[in-house]
C-alpha positions in Angstrom: 44.9 41.2 -216.0 43.5 44.3 -214.5 41.9 46.7 -217.0 40.0 49.7 -215.6 38.3 50.3 -218.9 36.5 47.0 -218.6 35.9 46.9 -214.8 33.6 49.7 -213.9 32.1 50.9 -210.7 28.8 49.2 -210.0 25.8 50.1 -207.8 24.1 47.0 -206.5 21.2 46.6 -204.0 22.3 44.2 -201.2 19.6 42.4 -199.2 20.4 42.4 -195.4 18.6 41.4 -192.2 17.7 45.1 -191.9 16.4 45.8 -195.4 17.9 46.4 -198.8 20.8 48.9 -199.2 22.5 50.2 -202.3 26.2 49.5 -202.2 29.0 50.8 -204.5 31.5 48.2 -205.8 34.6 49.8 -207.2 37.2 47.6 -208.8 40.9 47.7 -207.7 43.9 45.8 -208.9 42.8 42.5 -207.3 39.1 42.7 -206.4 36.3 45.1 -205.4 36.2 47.8 -202.7 32.7 48.1 -201.3 31.0 51.1 -199.6 27.4 51.9 -198.6 26.6 55.6 -198.8 23.5 55.2 -196.6 25.2 53.5 -193.7 28.1 55.4 -192.3 31.3 53.3 -191.7 30.7 50.6 -194.3 33.8 49.7 -196.1 34.7 46.2 -197.2 36.5 44.3 -199.9 36.1 41.0 -201.9 38.5 39.2 -204.4 35.5 38.9 -206.8 32.0 40.3 -207.1 30.4 37.3 -205.4 32.7 37.6 -202.4 32.3 41.4 -202.3 28.5 41.1 -202.1 28.8 38.7 -199.2 31.2 41.0 -197.4 29.0 44.0 -198.1 26.0 42.3 -196.5 28.1 41.5 -193.4 29.6 45.0 -193.2 26.2 46.7 -193.4 24.7 44.5 -190.8 27.6 44.9 -188.4 27.6 48.7 -188.8 23.9 48.9 -188.1 24.3 46.6 -185.0 27.2 48.7 -183.7 25.1 51.9 -184.1 22.1 50.3 -182.3 24.4 49.4 -179.4 26.0 52.8 -179.4 22.6 54.5 -179.2 21.3 52.2 -176.4 24.4 53.2 -174.4 23.5 56.8 -174.9 19.9 56.2 -173.8 18.5 56.8 -177.3 16.1 54.6 -179.3 17.3 51.2 -180.1 15.4 50.8 -183.4 17.0 52.2 -186.5 14.8 54.0 -189.0 16.0 52.9 -192.4 15.3 55.2 -195.3 17.7 57.0 -197.6 20.1 57.2 -194.6 20.3 55.2 -191.4 19.0 57.3 -188.5 17.7 56.7 -185.0 14.6 58.1 -183.3 
């Protein structure tokens, strides 16, 4: 069963097509909720850690791609600058 004292929040680096991002994996009653503090909008979930990692990679990549398209539409630079936080120049 679910035991919060055993399942702790984890910080794991996830390799994506756009670089490596630290994601936070927080256990809930049936899996892991995933966020990525450096990429706004990333929230995902997986029934186990392996699935949560795959979902995190996909969520990070989709959020970056959406931001690129949004910036192109605004006439801004299309290339993201990836550091501590995702920004555009």
